[in-house]
N, C-alpha and C positions, 0 to 999 in steps of 0.2 A: 674766415674771417681770417683763420692765422694763415691763407697764402699771399694773400697782401699784404701788411705791416712786413714778413719778411721782403715780399717783391722791396719794398717801398727801402724800407733797411739795409738791402743789400743795393742798392742804385745809391744811395745818402752815401755809400762805403767809398763807391767806382768816385761819386765827384769829388768828397773830402781828400784832404791828399794824403792825411795821415794816413788810411785803405790804400790813399795810390802809394804810397811810399811801399807798399810792405811789396804790392805785383812787380809795380815799375822799379824795384830797389837801378836796374841798372843804369834808367831814362832820371826817376832823379840824383842818383852819386853825379852824370854827370854836371847838370845846371848847377850841386851845391857845389858843382868843384869849380 
């Protein structure tokens, strides 16, 4: 049951722009520019 919510949170984080900004700092910076 722990693996289920964990995977969902991970996927949601990636889908969100805030979390994506952390991993894709370069890609997000270019878009902001």
